[in-house]
N, C-alpha and C positions, 0 to 999 in steps of 0.2 A: 439407518443414514447412511447414503453412499458418500465417502470422503475422497475416494480417488478413483481414477481410471487409468487403465495401462493396455493400449492395443494398438490398433491399424485407424490411421486418417481413413475414413472410408468415404465422405462425400463434405463439403464445406458450402453457405452460402453466406449472404450479407454479412449477420449476425450469428451465425450457428455451426456447428460441425456435428457429423455423424462418428461417433468413434466406434469401432467393431473390437468387442471384445471376446473373442472365441465364440464367434457366430452370431452376436447379440450385439445389436447396434444402438448405441446409448445416443439421443438427440442431445447436446449442449449447448446453451446460449453463451457466448463468448462475446469479449471485446475485440475490437480490432488487432490490438496490439497480443494478445492470445491467439486470434486466428493465425497472424502472421508467425509467430512463433513455434506453431502446432509443424509448420512442415509442409510437405508435399504430399498429394494422395497417395495411398500405400504405404506410405513410411510408419514408422510405429512412433508412438507419441506417448506421451503421461499428461493427464488431465485433472487437478485438485477440483475440486466438486464440493457445490454447496444447493441443498437440495429444497425448494421452496414450495409449500403446499398452504394454497388457500381454499377456499370454498368448491370453487370449480373448476380450480386447475392443480398440476404438478408439475412443477419446471426443473430441471437441471440446468445449473448455472458453472459455466467450465473455466479454469484458470491455468496458464502457462504455469505460475508460481503460487505457493503457499502465501505470500507477502499479499499478491496480489487480492487473493479470496478473502484474506483479514481485513485488508482497508474495505473491500465489498461488502462487507458483514457490517464493519464500522460507518460507513455511509448509509447504510439504509439504516442505520438505529435514528438517523436524522429526520423529524418531521418533513413529508413533501420528497423524501428521496425514496423512491421506488428501484426495481432490480434494472430497469430500463435506463433511468436517469443515471444510476452508480455506474452500469455499465459505459455508460458514453462519458462519465469524466473520466474510466479508467482508459477509454481508447483515446482521450483526447492528451491524457497526463500519466506518466510513469507513476510508478507508487513513489519512487522519491520526491517528484515534481507534485504530488499529493500532499507528501508530508510536509516539503518546503512551504508551500501555499500557506497550508493550515499551521504551522509553527510560526509562520510570520504574519498570519491575519491577510494575506494576499486574497482578497475573494475574488478580483478582477481574473487571475490567473484561472481560478475554479471556472468561473464564469465562458471561458472559452469552450468550454464543451458544450456538444448540442443540447437542446431545450435545459439550458440552465441560467436561469437570469440573475440580473444582480443581487435579487433581496434572497432568492436562495442559496445564492452563493455567499453572502453574507453569514447565513443561519448556519451554514456547514462549516466554515472555517471559526466562527465562534464557538459553537459545541465542540467541534473534534481539536481547538488548540490545544488544549492540556493534555488531550492522549497523542497527540502527533508525535513527540519525542520518544514516546515508548514501545513505539510500534515494531515489531521484529520485522526483518528478511529485506526492506526495502533500504535498512539503513536509517540512520536520524539524521536529514538532510538540512542544513542549516544556509541559507546563501549558497555559495558554491562548495562547501563542503558535505562530502556525505560521509557516515561512518559506517562500515558494513558489519555487519553482525559478527561477533566474536570479534573484533579489534580490539586493541586498547582504548580506544576513543569511545567506542561502545560500551565496554564497560565500566569506562568512567561516568557515562552519561548515567548507567545505572547504580553505580556508588552514591552520586550525588542525589538521584531519585531517593534509595534508601536512608539518605538524611533530610528528608522531608521536603526537597528541592521537587516543584512542579516539571514535567517532561520536558516542556518548551522551553522554560527557565534554562534546565540542567542541558539541555542540547546546545542552545547558544554559547552559553559559559564554556562548555568544552570544545566547540569551534572556534572559539575565540583563544583558548588556550594551545589549541593544536595549531594554529596560525601564528602564535608566539612562539613554541617550542618547535615547530616544523612536523615533519610524517613519522621521523623515529622514537617521539617522545615516548617514554614509558607510563606506563599506569599510574605508579606513584606521582609524578612528576606532573602529570595530567590534571589527576583529581587536585592534588595543593593549588596548579594555578587555577584551574576552574572554580574551585571555591571562594578564591579571592574574585574574581571576577563577578560569579553568581550573586556573591554578598555587598558588591560595591555599586 
């Protein structure tokens, strides 16, 4: 399995790019956000990849960040969401926005993507709601609060999940605690206040 490509950006199209890795050109299908992040033709770039194999096709999907690839894999587990729809969602929304939409059950936000109707958007947020808070990379985003991976707030979410709280509830409680305590709050204080909010 090809997990990552590091090389030169050789060519791009509306939803694809060719990455030249020591003379071998890899065709990768990308979201609009990834294509923008790759830079200019001839520049070096790194692409995180996912290889999809079907009966009559082999397709390499490319992502600028590991978190975008993680969300792509999660989205394609939902019935009715193929690689094309997942890329459309990741083109319309950042990973943090997808996370916020799923955690808050905001189907209308997901429905902004091309080819995603209200019914499918509803299914996506319902199926991924409990998984949204625990996703890496994009940070747990609830409302306007984003928790970067490795921060005290992200560690607090993890601590609450270890105590049995669902990811979305843990993320929401920590976001409220962060709002009360301010940016400089340490892990112990965040967990203490978040536990009260989650249990309340």
